[in-house]
SERO-4910 file (N, C-alpha, C, O; in steps of 0.05 Angstrom, whole numbers):
BEGIN
 pado doro    nc1    nc2    nc3   cac1   cac2   cac3    cc1    cc2    cc3    oc1    oc2    oc3
  Met    A    997   2059   1917   1024   2049   1915   1029   2035   1888   1051   2038   1876
  Asn    A   1010   2019   1879   1012   2006   1853   1014   2026   1830   1028   2021   1811
  Asp    A   1001   2049   1833   1002   2069   1812   1030   2083   1811   1038   2092   1789
  Ser    A   1044   2084   1833   1070   2097   1833   1092   2079   1825   1114   2089   1820
  Ile    A   1089   2053   1824   1110   2035   1817   1121   2040   1789   1145   2041   1785
  Pro    A   1104   2044   1768   1115   2049   1742   1131   2075   1740   1146   2078   1721
  Gln    A   1127   2093   1759   1141   2118   1758   1168   2117   1771   1184   2136   1770
  Leu    A   1175   2094   1783   1201   2092   1796   1222   2091   1776   1218   2079   1754
  Pro    A   1246   2103   1781   1268   2103   1761   1280   2075   1758   1279   2059   1777
  Glu    A   1291   2069   1734   1304   2044   1729   1334   2048   1728   1344   2068   1719
  Tyr    A   1348   2028   1738   1377   2029   1739   1389   2004   1726   1379   1982   1730
  Asp    A   1409   2008   1710   1423   1986   1697   1447   1978   1715   1461   1995   1725
  Pro    A   1451   1952   1718   1474   1943   1734   1500   1950   1721   1501   1956   1697
  His    A   1521   1950   1737   1548   1955   1726   1555   1935   1705   1547   1912   1707
  Pro    A   1569   1943   1683   1574   1925   1660   1589   1900   1670   1583   1878   1659
  Asp    A   1607   1902   1688   1622   1878   1696   1611   1865   1722   1625   1850   1735
  Leu    A   1586   1871   1729   1575   1859   1754   1573   1828   1751   1581   1814   1769
  Trp    A   1562   1819   1729   1559   1789   1725   1587   1776   1724   1590   1754   1734
  Ala    A   1606   1790   1711   1632   1779   1710   1645   1776   1738   1659   1757   1743
  Arg    A   1639   1795   1755   1650   1794   1782   1637   1771   1798   1650   1756   1812
  Ile    A   1610   1768   1794   1596   1747   1808   1606   1719   1799   1611   1701   1815
  Glu    A   1610   1717   1773   1621   1691   1762   1649   1687   1772   1657   1664   1778
  Ala    A   1665   1708   1774   1693   1705   1784   1693   1697   1813   1710   1681   1821
  Asp    A   1674   1707   1829   1672   1699   1857   1666   1669   1859   1679   1655   1875
  Leu    A   1647   1660   1843   1640   1631   1844   1662   1614   1835   1668   1593   1846
  Gln    A   1676   1622   1813   1699   1606   1803   1722   1606   1824   1735   1585   1827
  Ala    A   1726   1629   1837   1748   1630   1856   1743   1612   1880   1761   1598   1890
  Asp    A   1717   1612   1890   1711   1594   1912   1713   1564   1904   1723   1548   1919
  Glu    A   1705   1558   1880   1706   1530   1870   1736   1522   1867   1743   1499   1874
  Leu    A   1752   1541   1856   1780   1535   1852   1794   1530   1880   1810   1511   1883
  Leu    A   1788   1547   1899   1800   1545   1925   1792   1518   1938   1808   1505   1951
  Ser    A   1767   1510   1935   1758   1485   1946   1771   1461   1934   1776   1441   1947
  Arg    A   1777   1463   1907   1791   1440   1894   1820   1439   1901   1831   1417   1903
  Arg    A   1832   1462   1906   1861   1461   1911   1868   1454   1940   1890   1443   1945
  Leu    A   1851   1460   1959   1857   1455   1987   1865   1425   1993   1884   1420   2007
  Pro    A   1849   1405   1982   1856   1378   1988   1884   1369   1977   1896   1350   1987
  Asp    A   1893   1384   1956   1919   1377   1944   1943   1389   1958   1966   1384   1951
  Leu    A   1938   1406   1978   1961   1420   1991   1976   1400   2009   1963   1382   2021
  Pro    A   2002   1402   2010   2018   1384   2026   2014   1390   2056   2008   1412   2064
  Ser    A   2017   1369   2072   2015   1372   2101   2042   1369   2113   2059   1353   2103
  Tyr    A   2047   1382   2134   2074   1382   2147   2071   1377   2177   2052   1387   2190
  Glu    A   2089   1360   2187   2089   1355   2216   2103   1378   2231   2125   1386   2222
  Pro    A   2091   1388   2252   2105   1409   2267   2130   1398   2282   2132   1374   2288
  Lys    A   2148   1416   2287   2172   1408   2302   2164   1401   2331   2145   1412   2342
  Ala    A   2180   1383   2342   2175   1375   2370   2177   1398   2389   2163   1399   2409
  Ser    A   2196   1416   2383   2200   1439   2402   2176   1458   2401   2173   1473   2420
  Leu    A   2160   1457   2381   2137   1475   2379   2116   1468   2401   2106   1486   2414
  Trp    A   2110   1443   2404   2092   1434   2425   2103   1441   2453   2088   1448   2471
  His    A   2129   1438   2457   2141   1444   2482   2138   1474   2488   2131   1481   2511
  Ala    A   2142   1490   2468   2138   1519   2472   2109   1526   2479   2104   1544   2496
  Ile    A   2090   1513   2465   2062   1518   2471   2054   1509   2499   2039   1523   2512
  Glu    A   2065   1487   2508   2058   1477   2535   2069   1497   2556   2057   1502   2576
  Gln    A   2094   1507   2551   2105   1526   2570   2087   1551   2571   2083   1562   2593
  Asn    A   2078   1561   2548   2060   1584   2548   2034   1579   2562   2023   1597   2576
  Leu    A   2023   1555   2559   1998   1548   2572   2001   1546   2602   1983   1553   2618
  Asn    A   2024   1535   2611   2028   1531   2640   2036   1557   2653   2035   1559   2678
  Thr    A   2045   1577   2638   2052   1603   2651   2028   1620   2653   2017   1628   2633
  Pro    A   2019   1626   2678   1995   1643   2681   2000   1671   2671   2020   1683   2678
  Glu    A   1982   1682   2657   1984   1710   2647   1972   1729   2667   1950   1723   2677
  Pro    A   1984   1751   2672   1971   1771   2690   1947   1783   2678   1945   1787   2654
  Thr    A   1927   1788   2694   1903   1800   2685   1907   1830   2678   1916   1845   2695
  Arg    A   1901   1837   2654   1906   1864   2645   1879   1877   2638   1863   1865   2623
  Val    A   1873   1900   2649   1849   1914   2643   1855   1935   2622   1872   1952   2626
  Arg    A   1841   1934   2600   1846   1953   2579   1822   1972   2575   1799   1963   2580
  Pro    A   1826   1996   2567   1803   2013   2561   1786   2001   2539   1796   1986   2522
  Leu    A   1761   2009   2538   1742   1999   2518   1752   2005   2490   1750   1988   2472
  Arg    A   1763   2029   2485   1772   2036   2459   1795   2019   2449   1797   2012   2426
  Thr    A   1813   2013   2468   1837   1996   2461   1827   1968   2454   1838   1955   2436
  Gln    A   1807   1957   2468   1798   1931   2462   1784   1930   2434   1785   1909   2421
  Arg    A   1772   1951   2426   1759   1951   2401   1779   1953   2377   1773   1942   2356
  Thr    A   1801   1965   2381   1820   1969   2360   1843   1949   2360   1859   1948   2342
  Ser    A   1844   1932   2381   1866   1913   2383   1860   1889   2364   1837   1885   2355
  Arg    A   1882   1874   2358   1879   1851   2341   1879   1826   2357   1900   1818   2367
  Pro    A   1856   1813   2361   1856   1789   2379   1871   1766   2365   1875   1766   2341
  Leu    A   1878   1747   2382   1894   1725   2372   1879   1708   2353   1890   1699   2333
  Trp    A   1853   1703   2358   1838   1686   2339   1836   1699   2312   1836   1685   2292
  Ala    A   1834   1725   2311   1833   1738   2285   1859   1735   2270   1859   1731   2245
  Gly    A   1881   1735   2285   1907   1731   2272   1910   1703   2261   1921   1698   2240
  Leu    A   1899   1683   2276   1901   1655   2267   1883   1651   2242   1890   1637   2223
  Ala    A   1860   1664   2242   1843   1662   2219   1855   1676   2194   1853   1666   2172
  Ala    A   1868   1698   2199   1881   1712   2177   1903   1695   2165   1906   1693   2141
  Ala    A   1920   1684   2183   1943   1668   2173   1934   1643   2159   1948   1633   2141
  Ala    A   1910   1632   2167   1901   1607   2155   1891   1611   2127   1891   1592   2111
  Val    A   1881   1635   2120   1869   1638   2094   1883   1657   2076   1874   1663   2054
  Val    A   1907   1667   2084   1922   1685   2066   1931   1669   2042   1944   1649   2044
  Val    A   1923   1679   2019   1930   1666   1993   1950   1684   1979   1944   1707   1973
  Leu    A   1973   1673   1973   1995   1688   1960   1996   1681   1931   1996   1658   1923
  Ile    A   1998   1701   1915   2003   1697   1887   2033   1697   1883   2046   1718   1888
  Gly    A   2046   1675   1875   2075   1675   1875   2087   1663   1850   2074   1650   1834
  Ser    A   2112   1668   1848   2129   1655   1828   2120   1658   1800   2111   1638   1787
  Trp    A   2121   1681   1789   2116   1685   1760   2142   1676   1746   2162   1690   1747
  Leu    A   2140   1652   1734   2164   1640   1722   2166   1647   1692   2146   1649   1678
  Leu    A   2190   1650   1684   2196   1653   1655   2182   1677   1642   2174   1675   1619
  Leu    A   2179   1699   1657   2168   1723   1645   2190   1739   1632   2205   1753   1646
  Arg    A   2194   1736   1607   2215   1749   1592   2204   1763   1568   2182   1756   1559
  Pro    A   2219   1782   1556   2209   1796   1533   2204   1778   1509   2187   1785   1493
  Glu    A   2218   1754   1505   2213   1738   1482   2185   1727   1481   2172   1721   1502
  Ala    A   2175   1725   1456   2147   1717   1452   2144   1687   1457   2121   1678   1459
  Thr    A   2165   1672   1458   2164   1643   1461   2164   1634   1490   2163   1610   1495
  Asp    A   2165   1652   1508   2167   1645   1537   2140   1635   1546   2119   1641   1534
  Asp    A   2140   1619   1566   2115   1609   1579   2111   1622   1605   2130   1630   1619
  Val    A   2086   1625   1612   2079   1639   1637   2064   1618   1654   2046   1605   1644
  Arg    A   2073   1616   1679   2059   1597   1697   2053   1611   1722   2070   1626   1733
  Ile    A   2028   1608   1733   2020   1619   1758   2017   1597   1778   2003   1577   1773
  Glu    A   2030   1600   1800   2029   1581   1822   2014   1593   1846   2018   1616   1853
  Tyr    A   1997   1576   1858   1982   1585   1881   1994   1570   1906   2001   1546   1904
  Ala    A   1994   1584   1928   2004   1571   1953   1987   1582   1976   1982   1606   1977
  Val    A   1979   1565   1994   1965   1573   2018   1984   1570   2041   1995   1548   2046
  Glu    A   1990   1591   2056   2009   1589   2078   1993   1590   2104   1976   1608   2108
  Gln    A   1998   1571   2121   1985   1570   2147   2006   1569   2169   2024   1553   2169
  Thr    A   2004   1588   2188   2022   1590   2210   2007   1592   2235   1985   1603   2236
  Asp    A   2018   1582   2257   2006   1584   2284   2021   1605   2300   2045   1602   2305
  Ala    A   2007   1626   2306   2019   1648   2321   2019   1641   2351   1999   1633   2362
  Leu    A   2042   1645   2364   2043   1640   2393   2032   1664   2408   2031   1686   2397
  Pro    A   2023   1660   2433   2011   1682   2447   2030   1705   2450   2054   1700   2455
  Gly    A   2021   1729   2447   2038   1752   2449   2049   1762   2423   2062   1783   2422
  Gln    A   2046   1746   2402   2057   1753   2376   2035   1766   2359   2012   1756   2359
  Glu    A   2042   1787   2345   2023   1800   2327   2023   1786   2300   2044   1778   2291
  Pro    A   2000   1782   2287   1999   1770   2261   2012   1789   2240   2009   1813   2242
  Leu    A   2025   1777   2220   2037   1793   2200   2017   1802   2180   2001   1786   2171
  Ala    A   2016   1827   2173   1998   1838   2153   2009   1833   2126   2033   1835   2122
  Pro    A   1992   1827   2106   2001   1822   2079   2012   1847   2066   2002   1869   2071
  Ala    A   2032   1844   2049   2043   1866   2035   2023   1877   2015   2008   1862   2003
  Ser    A   2023   1903   2011   2003   1916   1993   2007   1907   1964   1988   1904   1949
  Glu    A   2032   1903   1956   2037   1894   1929   2061   1875   1929   2083   1883   1936
  Ser    A   2057   1851   1921   2078   1831   1922   2096   1834   1897   2089   1848   1878
  Leu    A   2118   1820   1898   2137   1820   1875   2124   1807   1850   2128   1816   1828
  Ala    A   2107   1787   1855   2094   1774   1832   2074   1794   1818   2072   1794   1794
  Asp    A   2060   1810   1835   2042   1830   1823   2057   1850   1806   2048   1857   1784
  Lys    A   2080   1859   1816   2096   1879   1801   2106   1867   1775   2105   1880   1754
  Arg    A   2115   1842   1776   2126   1830   1752   2103   1825   1732   2107   1828   1708
  Ala    A   2080   1818   1741   2057   1814   1723   2049   1841   1710   2043   1841   1686
  Glu    A   2048   1862   1726   2041   1888   1715   2062   1897   1694   2055   1908   1673
  Glu    A   2087   1892   1700   2109   1900   1681   2106   1883   1655   2110   1894   1633
  Phe    A   2099   1858   1658   2096   1841   1634   2073   1851   1617   2075   1853   1592
  Ile    A   2050   1857   1630   2027   1867   1615   2032   1893   1601   2025   1897   1578
  Ala    A   2046   1912   1616   2052   1938   1604   2072   1934   1580   2069   1948   1560
  Arg    A   2091   1916   1583   2110   1911   1562   2097   1899   1537   2102   1907   1514
  Gln    A   2079   1879   1542   2065   1868   1519   2047   1888   1505   2046   1887   1480
  Cys    A   2034   1905   1520   2017   1925   1508   2033   1946   1492   2024   1957   1472
  Ala    A   2057   1952   1502   2075   1970   1487   2085   1957   1461   2087   1971   1441
  Glu    A   2090   1931   1461   2100   1918   1437   2077   1910   1419   2080   1909   1394
  Gln    A   2053   1904   1429   2031   1895   1414   2007   1913   1419   1988   1905   1433
  Gln    A   2007   1937   1409   1986   1956   1414   1959   1948   1404   1938   1953   1416
  Leu    A   1959   1935   1380   1934   1925   1369   1921   1904   1386   1897   1903   1389
  Ala    A   1938   1887   1399   1926   1866   1416   1913   1878   1441   1893   1868   1450
  Cys    A   1925   1899   1451   1914   1912   1475   1889   1928   1470   1874   1935   1488
  Gln    A   1884   1934   1444   1860   1949   1437   1836   1931   1433   1814   1941   1427
  Arg    A   1839   1905   1435   1817   1887   1432   1797   1891   1456   1806   1896   1478
  Pro    A   1772   1889   1451   1752   1894   1472   1756   1877   1496   1754   1886   1519
  Glu    A   1761   1850   1491   1763   1832   1514   1788   1839   1531   1787   1836   1555
  Val    A   1810   1847   1518   1833   1855   1533   1828   1880   1549   1836   1883   1572
  His    A   1815   1899   1536   1808   1924   1550   1791   1920   1574   1794   1932   1595
  Glu    A   1771   1902   1571   1753   1896   1594   1767   1883   1617   1763   1889   1640
  Leu    A   1785   1864   1610   1801   1851   1632   1819   1870   1646   1822   1868   1670
  Arg    A   1831   1889   1632   1848   1909   1645   1832   1927   1663   1842   1934   1684
  Asn    A   1808   1934   1655   1791   1950   1672   1782   1934   1697   1781   1945   1719
  Gln    A   1776   1908   1694   1770   1892   1717   1794   1890   1736   1790   1891   1761
  Leu    A   1818   1887   1725   1842   1884   1742   1847   1910   1758   1854   1909   1781
  Ala    A   1843   1933   1744   1846   1959   1758   1826   1962   1780   1832   1973   1801
  Ser    A   1801   1954   1775   1780   1956   1795   1785   1938   1818   1781   1946   1841
  Leu    A   1795   1913   1814   1802   1895   1835   1825   1904   1852   1826   1900   1876
  Thr    A   1845   1917   1838   1868   1928   1853   1859   1951   1872   1867   1952   1895
  Ala    A   1842   1968   1861   1831   1990   1878   1816   1979   1902   1818   1990   1925
  Glu    A   1800   1958   1898   1785   1946   1920   1803   1933   1940   1798   1934   1964
  Gln    A   1825   1920   1931   1844   1908   1949   1858   1930   1966   1861   1926   1990
  Gln    A   1865   1952   1955   1877   1973   1970   1858   1984   1990   1866   1991   2013
  Arg    A   1832   1986   1983   1813   1996   2003   1810   1977   2027   1808   1986   2050
  Ile    A   1810   1951   2021   1808   1932   2043   1833   1933   2061   1830   1931   2085
  Glu    A   1856   1937   2049   1881   1939   2066   1880   1964   2083   1890   1964   2106
  Arg    A   1869   1986   2073   1867   2010   2090   1848   2005   2113   1853   2014   2135
  Glu    A   1826   1990   2108   1807   1984   2130   1820   1965   2150   1815   1967   2174
  Gln    A   1838   1946   2141   1851   1929   2159   1870   1944   2178   1874   1937   2201
  Gln    A   1882   1966   2168   1899   1982   2184   1884   1996   2207   1895   2003   2227
  Ile    A   1858   2000   2202   1841   2014   2222   1828   1993   2241   1829   1997   2266
  Phe    A   1816   1972   2230   1801   1953   2246   1816   1927   2252   1805   1911   2267
  Gly    A   1840   1923   2241   1855   1899   2246   1846   1877   2227   1831   1882   2208
  Asn    A   1854   1852   2233   1847   1829   2216   1820   1819   2223   1817   1797   2234
  Asp    A   1800   1835   2217   1772   1826   2221   1766   1803   2202   1774   1804   2179
  Pro    A   1752   1781   2211   1747   1759   2193   1733   1766   2167   1738   1754   2146
  Val    A   1715   1786   2168   1701   1794   2144   1720   1806   2124   1718   1801   2100
  Leu    A   1738   1823   2135   1758   1835   2117   1777   1815   2106   1785   1817   2083
  Val    A   1784   1795   2123   1803   1774   2113   1790   1758   2090   1803   1753   2070
  Gln    A   1765   1750   2094   1751   1735   2073   1749   1752   2047   1752   1742   2025
  Ala    A   1743   1778   2050   1741   1795   2027   1768   1797   2013   1770   1798   1988
  Gln    A   1790   1799   2028   1816   1801   2016   1824   1775   2001   1835   1777   1979
  Val    A   1817   1752   2012   1822   1727   1998   1807   1725   1973   1818   1716   1953
  Arg    A   1782   1734   1973   1765   1733   1949   1777   1751   1927   1779   1744   1904
  Ile    A   1786   1775   1935   1797   1794   1916   1823   1783   1905   1828   1786   1881
  Glu    A   1840   1771   1922   1865   1759   1912   1860   1737   1891   1873   1736   1871
  Asn    A   1840   1720   1896   1833   1699   1877   1823   1711   1851   1830   1701   1829
  Gln    A   1806   1731   1853   1796   1744   1828   1819   1757   1812   1820   1755   1788
  Arg    A   1837   1771   1826   1859   1783   1813   1877   1763   1798   1887   1768   1776
  Ala    A   1881   1740   1812   1897   1719   1800   1884   1708   1775   1898   1704   1755
  Glu    A   1858   1704   1776   1844   1693   1752   1844   1713   1729   1849   1706   1706
  Val    A   1839   1738   1735   1837   1758   1714   1865   1762   1702   1868   1765   1678
  Thr    A   1886   1763   1719   1913   1766   1710   1921   1743   1692   1933   1747   1671
  Lys    A   1915   1719   1700   1921   1695   1683   1908   1696   1657   1920   1690   1636
  Glu    A   1882   1704   1657   1867   1705   1631   1877   1727   1613   1878   1724   1589
  Leu    A   1885   1750   1626   1895   1772   1610   1922   1765   1597   1926   1772   1574
  Ile    A   1940   1752   1612   1966   1745   1600   1962   1724   1578   1975   1725   1558
  Thr    A   1942   1706   1582   1937   1686   1561   1928   1700   1535   1937   1692   1513
  Leu    A   1911   1720   1538   1901   1734   1514   1924   1749   1500   1926   1750   1476
  Leu    A   1941   1762   1516   1963   1777   1505   1983   1760   1491   1997   1769   1473
  Arg    A   1985   1735   1499   2005   1717   1487   1993   1701   1464   2008   1686   1451
  Ser    A   1967   1703   1460   1955   1687   1438   1958   1701   1412   1949   1691   1391
***
């Protein structure tokens, strides 16, 4: 066995593998720092009344086929999905003028789903994503030399790869529902896309 080890083929890691690992670590650290700063809100008094009514109302026992149980979306998965959905929102002051400022705002939305309600699935592409893509495309059309820089080219490739990965996760969610593993992967991809987009816009405006 020792004689055959030198004969084994060698493989080089993907060029952006370390960048992805670093982006994962930075995204987790950023999320941990931002969570304590989020505002807290008191629920409406009518919400607890509605929850008590639902708890006091006995639900009929329903027997479902095994296949239906595997593909259904349980309530706890919906609560977990709603608790960690990170939205990239409010791209402000994105205009053609070179003197405009770009600001990225992060928001974590948490909702409590009542029994019998299906969790809302995230949109495949938000308005902020579209506006960011339009801004990047417009800047590259106006500043072709800037877009040909290696660092800009690498960030655009990373953004395209993250977008493809996000679309793959959304397709799996349509099949398996809001599985906690898929939800965590989606949150991580959203954070990475936000960081790469912010860095790319900063480079294009420099």
